[in-house]
ZATOR-243260 format. One line per 2 residues: number of its first residue (from 1); for each residue y, x, z of C-alpha. Coordinates in nm, 3 decimals. Layout:
NUM	Y X Z; ... $
This chain:
1	-0.889 -1.212 -0.280; -0.987 -1.146 0.076 $
3	-0.737 -0.890 0.207; -0.734 -0.696 0.533 $
5	-0.422 -0.506 0.644; -0.462 -0.255 0.926 $
7	-0.226 -0.055 1.145; -0.464 0.198 1.310 $
9	-0.377 0.296 1.665; -0.191 0.621 1.717 $
11	-0.404 0.886 1.885; -0.214 0.871 2.214 $
13	-0.272 0.494 2.231; -0.643 0.562 2.266 $
15	-0.603 0.830 2.534; -0.637 0.766 2.911 $
17	-0.264 0.842 2.954; -0.119 0.591 2.711 $
19	0.138 0.327 2.807; 0.016 -0.016 2.692 $
21	0.368 -0.161 2.706; 0.496 0.106 2.464 $
23	0.254 -0.018 2.199; 0.304 -0.387 2.275 $
25	0.669 -0.390 2.179; 0.692 -0.451 1.803 $
27	0.456 -0.605 1.546; 0.373 -0.414 1.222 $
29	0.657 -0.543 1.006; 0.584 -0.307 0.716 $
31	0.243 -0.462 0.651; 0.375 -0.815 0.707 $
33	0.645 -0.741 0.449; 0.390 -0.630 0.187 $
35	0.172 -0.931 0.267; 0.450 -1.153 0.137 $
37	0.368 -1.034 -0.217; 0.011 -1.168 -0.200 $
39	-0.085 -1.493 -0.369; -0.089 -1.812 -0.161 $
41	-0.458 -1.837 -0.249; -0.540 -1.498 -0.097 $
43	-0.708 -1.490 0.243; -0.526 -1.225 0.446 $
45	-0.574 -1.082 0.795; -0.331 -0.843 0.965 $
47	-0.476 -0.633 1.248; -0.274 -0.414 1.486 $
49	-0.524 -0.177 1.643; -0.289 -0.114 1.937 $
51	-0.301 -0.468 2.074; -0.627 -0.624 1.956 $
53	-0.990 -0.533 1.884; -1.055 -0.401 1.534 $
55	-1.377 -0.534 1.381; -1.528 -0.333 1.098 $
57	-1.835 -0.546 1.022; -1.655 -0.737 0.744 $
59	-1.626 -0.664 0.371; -1.287 -0.768 0.230 $
61	-1.197 -0.715 -0.135; -0.887 -0.513 -0.050 $
63	-0.808 -0.306 0.259; -0.450 -0.184 0.305 $
65	-0.395 0.078 0.578; -0.061 0.212 0.705 $
67	-0.078 0.582 0.793; 0.142 0.771 1.038 $
69	0.083 1.136 1.125; -0.083 1.072 1.462 $
71	-0.307 0.795 1.336; -0.403 0.981 1.018 $
73	-0.753 1.086 1.124; -0.839 0.735 1.244 $
75	-0.689 0.586 0.928; -0.898 0.817 0.708 $
77	-1.217 0.731 0.900; -1.152 0.358 0.857 $
79	-1.074 0.409 0.488; -1.397 0.602 0.435 $
81	-1.596 0.332 0.615; -1.458 0.049 0.400 $
83	-1.487 0.244 0.076; -1.856 0.301 0.153 $
85	-1.892 -0.079 0.159; -1.738 -0.108 -0.187 $
87	-1.397 -0.234 -0.077; -1.087 -0.122 -0.265 $
89	-0.888 0.083 -0.011; -0.514 0.146 -0.041 $
91	-0.327 0.388 0.186; 0.049 0.414 0.232 $
93	0.310 0.514 0.485; 0.502 0.819 0.603 $
95	0.207 1.055 0.622; 0.065 0.960 0.283 $
97	0.404 1.025 0.125; 0.431 1.364 0.298 $
99	0.077 1.477 0.211; -0.052 1.265 -0.078 $
101	-0.318 1.517 -0.180; -0.464 1.506 0.171 $
103	-0.476 1.126 0.172; -0.599 1.068 -0.184 $
105	-0.968 1.158 -0.128; -0.991 0.881 0.132 $
107	-0.850 0.603 -0.088; -0.887 0.428 -0.419 $
109	-0.509 0.392 -0.435; -0.223 0.562 -0.252 $
111	0.143 0.464 -0.231; 0.419 0.725 -0.216 $
113	0.749 0.604 -0.072; 0.852 0.247 0.015 $
115	0.632 -0.022 -0.136; 0.854 -0.319 -0.220 $
117	0.864 -0.227 -0.589; 0.520 -0.066 -0.631 $
119	0.299 -0.303 -0.431; 0.353 -0.606 -0.658 $
121	0.274 -0.390 -0.963; -0.043 -0.268 -0.794 $
123	-0.154 -0.623 -0.711; -0.107 -0.735 -1.071 $
125	-0.304 -0.438 -1.204; -0.576 -0.480 -0.940 $
127	-0.627 -0.843 -1.044; -0.639 -0.730 -1.406 $
129	-0.909 -0.476 -1.319; -0.702 -0.164 -1.389 $
131	-0.544 -0.041 -1.063; -0.392 0.308 -1.069 $
133	-0.491 0.579 -0.818; -0.129 0.655 -0.732 $
135	0.194 0.453 -0.725; 0.523 0.638 -0.674 $
137	0.845 0.465 -0.569; 1.150 0.614 -0.738 $
139	1.400 0.420 -0.951; 1.503 0.061 -0.895 $
141	1.465 0.046 -0.517; 1.607 -0.271 -0.369 $
143	1.529 -0.530 -0.105; 1.742 -0.798 -0.267 $
145	1.537 -1.109 -0.330; 1.212 -0.991 -0.173 $
147	1.005 -1.275 -0.025; 1.036 -1.349 0.348 $
149	0.820 -1.146 0.587; 0.481 -1.309 0.654 $
151	0.551 -1.374 1.021; 0.270 -1.628 1.029 $
153	0.033 -1.328 1.030; 0.194 -1.180 1.343 $
155	0.031 -1.266 1.676; 0.359 -1.316 1.863 $
157	0.206 -1.349 2.207; 0.081 -0.990 2.198 $
159	0.432 -0.839 2.175; 0.726 -0.818 2.413 $
161	0.967 -0.813 2.117; 0.811 -1.026 1.841 $
163	1.158 -1.088 1.697; 1.192 -0.743 1.542 $
165	1.367 -0.725 1.207; 1.470 -0.469 0.944 $
167	1.769 -0.541 0.718; 1.820 -0.196 0.562 $
169	1.597 0.084 0.439; 1.635 0.453 0.511 $
171	1.939 0.636 0.646; 2.254 0.781 0.487 $
173	2.213 1.101 0.691; 1.972 1.380 0.597 $
175	1.872 1.571 0.911; 1.627 1.855 0.847 $
177	1.382 1.737 1.114; 1.372 1.372 1.006 $
179	1.028 1.256 0.891; 1.164 0.946 0.719 $
181	1.400 1.137 0.492; 1.103 1.265 0.293 $
183	0.973 0.908 0.262; 1.272 0.809 0.048 $
185	1.282 1.121 -0.171; 1.305 1.056 -0.545 $
187	1.522 0.745 -0.529; 1.782 0.563 -0.324 $
189	1.758 0.683 0.035; 1.966 0.408 0.199 $
191	2.015 0.049 0.088; 2.069 -0.290 0.249 $
193	1.949 -0.645 0.216; 2.181 -0.917 0.091 $
195	2.374 -1.051 0.388; 2.277 -1.414 0.322 $
197	1.909 -1.319 0.308; 1.937 -1.118 0.631 $
199	2.105 -1.410 0.808; 1.840 -1.648 0.677 $
201	1.568 -1.423 0.820; 1.748 -1.419 1.157 $
203	1.770 -1.799 1.153; 1.391 -1.815 1.111 $
205	1.335 -1.634 1.443; 1.302 -1.847 1.756 $
207	1.470 -1.765 2.086; 1.778 -1.551 2.147 $
209	1.660 -1.190 2.148; 1.633 -0.969 1.837 $
211	1.556 -0.603 1.785; 1.685 -0.438 1.466 $
213	1.442 -0.157 1.384; 1.675 -0.010 1.120 $
215	1.731 0.365 1.146; 2.108 0.313 1.124 $
217	2.227 -0.045 1.160; 2.592 0.057 1.114 $
219	2.523 0.282 0.815; 2.672 0.049 0.552 $
221	3.004 -0.066 0.695; 3.065 -0.354 0.452 $
223	2.715 -0.491 0.504; 2.732 -0.452 0.882 $
225	3.073 -0.620 0.906; 2.951 -0.920 0.708 $
227	2.625 -0.933 0.906; 2.802 -0.933 1.243 $
229	3.055 -1.189 1.124; 2.769 -1.416 1.019 $
231	2.596 -1.368 1.355; 2.900 -1.460 1.563 $
233	2.839 -1.793 1.727; 2.459 -1.772 1.690 $
235	2.421 -1.689 2.059; 2.190 -1.398 1.983 $
237	2.132 -1.090 2.199; 2.019 -0.788 2.002 $
239	1.935 -0.420 2.018; 1.954 -0.158 1.745 $
241	2.019 0.204 1.652; 2.321 0.395 1.521 $
243	2.471 0.743 1.500; 2.728 0.910 1.722 $
245	2.995 0.918 1.452; 2.954 0.548 1.365 $
247	3.016 0.448 1.728; 3.343 0.641 1.732 $
249	3.466 0.536 1.387; 3.680 0.222 1.347 $
251	3.602 -0.106 1.522; 3.253 -0.174 1.390 $
253	3.090 -0.125 1.729; 3.328 -0.386 1.878 $
255	3.230 -0.629 1.605; 2.865 -0.563 1.685 $
257	2.925 -0.630 2.055; 3.101 -0.959 1.973 $
259	2.798 -1.059 1.764; 2.559 -0.988 2.054 $
261	2.473 -0.617 2.056; 2.363 -0.527 2.410 $
263	2.165 -0.203 2.374; 2.190 0.086 2.127 $
265	1.962 0.378 2.044; 2.191 0.679 1.985 $
267	2.075 1.011 1.845; 2.265 1.266 2.054 $
269	1.976 1.513 1.999; 2.154 1.834 2.113 $
271	2.481 1.961 2.259; 2.465 2.291 2.070 $
273	2.685 2.326 1.757; 2.446 2.595 1.633 $
275	2.154 2.351 1.663; 2.347 2.078 1.483 $
277	2.433 2.310 1.196; 2.078 2.445 1.182 $
279	1.929 2.096 1.156; 2.190 1.964 0.909 $
281	2.303 1.704 1.164; 2.664 1.752 1.065 $
283	2.764 1.397 1.156; 2.747 1.498 1.525 $
285	2.958 1.814 1.492; 3.284 1.816 1.690 $
287	3.210 1.467 1.822; 3.291 1.370 2.179 $
289	2.961 1.252 2.323; 3.132 1.145 2.645 $
291	3.365 0.920 2.444; 3.060 0.756 2.288 $
293	2.916 0.682 2.631; 3.250 0.546 2.759 $
295	3.306 0.323 2.459; 2.960 0.170 2.477 $
297	2.981 0.127 2.855; 3.318 -0.048 2.826 $
299	3.161 -0.291 2.580; 2.867 -0.359 2.810 $
301	2.623 -0.192 2.568; 2.338 -0.001 2.728 $
303	2.245 0.336 2.578; 1.900 0.465 2.486 $
305	1.986 0.830 2.426; 1.765 1.049 2.208 $
307	1.745 1.422 2.286; 1.545 1.699 2.118 $
309	1.429 2.013 2.298; 1.314 2.339 2.143 $
311	1.571 2.393 1.869; 1.649 2.755 1.797 $
313	1.958 2.776 2.020; 1.787 2.618 2.322 $
315	1.733 2.832 2.632; 1.578 2.765 2.972 $
317	1.876 2.570 3.105; 1.875 2.307 2.828 $
319	1.650 2.063 3.018; 1.853 2.037 3.339 $
321	2.186 2.033 3.150; 2.069 1.749 2.928 $
323	1.936 1.536 3.212; 2.249 1.594 3.422 $
325	2.477 1.494 3.133; 2.277 1.179 3.059 $
327	2.279 1.072 3.423; 2.650 1.146 3.475 $
329	2.745 0.945 3.167; 2.538 0.638 3.245 $
331	2.267 0.666 2.979; 2.035 0.377 3.061 $
333	1.713 0.507 2.911; 1.642 0.844 2.753 $
335	1.390 0.939 2.489; 1.314 1.311 2.502 $
337	1.134 1.490 2.221; 0.989 1.831 2.163 $
339	1.109 1.940 1.819; 0.825 1.868 1.578 $
341	0.807 2.012 1.223; 0.668 1.714 1.034 $
343	0.517 1.800 0.696; 0.745 1.718 0.408 $
345	1.063 1.801 0.601; 1.296 2.099 0.552 $
347	1.224 2.197 0.914; 0.852 2.232 0.837 $
349	0.926 2.433 0.525; 1.151 2.671 0.720 $
351	0.913 2.726 1.010; 0.614 2.762 0.780 $
353	0.797 3.026 0.574; 0.874 3.211 0.898 $
355	0.509 3.194 1.008; 0.598 2.993 1.318 $
357	0.367 2.690 1.275; 0.087 2.722 1.532 $
359	-0.110 2.399 1.477; -0.203 2.172 1.187 $
361	-0.377 1.924 1.417; -0.189 1.604 1.334 $
363	-0.293 1.445 1.663; -0.054 1.689 1.834 $
365	0.246 1.601 1.615; 0.371 1.336 1.857 $
367	0.689 1.510 1.989; 0.507 1.566 2.319 $
369	0.321 1.886 2.221; 0.446 2.224 2.104 $
371	0.306 2.302 1.757; 0.531 2.594 1.661 $
373	0.680 2.912 1.809; 1.020 2.836 1.969 $
375	1.296 3.094 1.922; 1.427 3.145 2.276 $
377	1.162 2.976 2.490; 0.789 3.020 2.531 $
379	0.573 2.728 2.427; 0.471 2.684 2.791 $
381	0.833 2.677 2.913; 0.924 2.421 2.645 $
383	0.640 2.188 2.741; 0.705 2.228 3.114 $
385	1.078 2.167 3.073; 1.018 1.860 2.857 $
387	0.782 1.707 3.116; 1.029 1.786 3.397 $
389	1.317 1.624 3.207; 1.131 1.294 3.192 $
391	1.036 1.311 3.560; 1.387 1.400 3.671 $
393	1.573 1.148 3.457; 1.356 0.860 3.576 $
395	1.338 0.945 3.946; 1.488 0.682 4.174 $
397	1.792 0.887 4.275; 1.894 0.952 3.915 $
399	1.840 0.590 3.814; 2.077 0.496 4.097 $
401	2.329 0.768 3.998; 2.329 0.668 3.632 $
403	2.364 0.300 3.722; 2.667 0.373 3.939 $
405	2.841 0.551 3.650; 2.964 0.221 3.504 $
407	3.290 0.059 3.607; 3.152 -0.294 3.599 $
409	2.941 -0.430 3.883; 2.738 -0.636 3.639 $
411	2.671 -0.337 3.414; 2.556 -0.132 3.714 $
413	2.303 -0.401 3.801; 2.197 -0.446 3.439 $
415	2.144 -0.073 3.396; 1.937 -0.047 3.713 $
417	1.721 -0.348 3.632; 1.650 -0.231 3.277 $
419	1.574 0.134 3.359; 1.369 0.060 3.668 $
421	1.181 -0.227 3.508; 1.092 -0.013 3.206 $
423	0.969 0.298 3.386; 0.888 0.220 3.747 $
425	0.648 -0.074 3.724; 0.385 0.049 3.482 $
427	0.081 -0.106 3.661; 0.253 -0.443 3.663 $
429	0.326 -0.422 3.289; -0.043 -0.351 3.238 $
431	-0.132 -0.668 3.428; 0.120 -0.871 3.226 $
433	-0.034 -0.745 2.900; -0.394 -0.803 3.007 $
435	-0.318 -1.156 3.127; -0.121 -1.231 2.806 $
437	0.204 -1.303 2.994; 0.428 -1.094 2.768 $
439	0.592 -1.402 2.620; 0.688 -1.516 2.969 $
441	0.884 -1.194 3.020; 1.123 -1.263 2.731 $
443	1.367 -1.473 2.938; 1.385 -1.187 3.190 $
445	1.465 -0.943 2.912; 1.737 -1.178 2.782 $
447	1.884 -1.210 3.131; 1.906 -0.833 3.171 $
449	2.073 -0.806 2.830; 2.335 -1.068 2.918 $
451	2.694 -0.989 2.827; 2.895 -0.730 3.018 $
453	3.242 -0.634 2.900; 3.545 -0.433 3.007 $
455	3.701 -0.758 3.129; 3.442 -0.782 3.406 $
457	3.578 -0.707 3.749; 3.576 -0.334 3.824 $
459	3.382 -0.251 4.136; 3.477 -0.020 4.415 $
461	3.224 0.257 4.482; 3.093 0.076 4.788 $
463	3.064 -0.252 4.597; 2.883 -0.075 4.315 $
465	2.633 0.084 4.550; 2.564 -0.248 4.718 $
467	2.513 -0.417 4.382; 2.267 -0.151 4.272 $
469	2.074 -0.183 4.598; 2.051 -0.559 4.544 $
471	1.938 -0.506 4.187; 1.653 -0.290 4.313 $
473	1.513 -0.580 4.511; 1.565 -0.824 4.223 $
475	1.389 -0.591 3.981; 1.082 -0.560 4.203 $
477	1.061 -0.938 4.238; 1.115 -0.998 3.866 $
479	0.853 -0.744 3.764; 0.576 -0.933 3.946 $
481	0.687 -1.285 3.859; 0.480 -1.471 3.598 $
């Protein structure tokens, strides 16, 4: 067969305000994973609409499209176009699973839930001439023994982090606002790869840097321990995501640091116990967020903190309090979100039952727009506060303050270089992308992620300030270097 696999661009990626670097980070691993089930005789093309032109003048036998909520309208338009040509169109992804009846009219086949078990069945039935209109993942979910990701289909030079990898599926937590929780309904919601297969996949990747896109890399302790033990001595530098409680529990985070962990996405989300209870994020209750920040800083691990605004206990002071805490505790980068009631989640069900959903325009469900009635804030105040939080956290004075929060001179410099390079040189990133120099930036990224530990010499306040000032100059030079 001739097969075309498409990741349509998210709506914001086609707007005049989009950040090209944000959509040039990771290749579409989900599609590349499914492509591994195709026959060696199949002719397959994988197109990421964010980083390359999407031609629609072809006529493949099979078109597979991955659908997220904010690319849904574009995905449906592409599906309709290819169906009109007589192509068999299959749709899958988070949004299709949440709203299968919405997606079904635009496809010949839809997939509900993860596709490792259902996609091979579909391919066999398609070749036999009897494909089903709907495939539902439920029992028997596993990623043991699945074929290696088709990385030959990934255009590595178009991504800053081509070495992205996923070694688990789902998450052991069940937060009410989480879109992905609905994706795994009806079967196992968290499961891991075999350690030997995960290590073999890592060995396939060139260079030093890796990014684990798993929702919770530390979620299965036995798997994570064995993974990190196997990675020791590989000389890898990697980034990943984990929960507050997993950072504080036991010594797993130390094992990760020894294996090469240098940056961690942490879901702090909110400081309010009422918000945590209301969103079923019980794993954060009674946890010392400051202890999380200290432990990671001592290990030389940078923090990408996630925070959600607009929960029912949030009032007008939540924005400034959150930014101040993140800066004081040395959070390197922050990802702020406006609470968004994704369809298929308990949060959406609750707000819909209360008559508080104000928009069903999926283009606005991007955590940057207000699509519901907040409890203690106006929609305007929520949006204004969210925008101000981003501006304030990433102003130069707060980048300097947050950098100086670390006890190690090297960590201060690393923090400053990473935060400033990510947010303060947007036009230069655009030039790098347009001139196809992203691959040249990888050694710079690896240098910034170099090891920092509690054994590093502790700086005096004056020494720290001087180091940060020097890092500012180095960052500006590095950002323009080819």
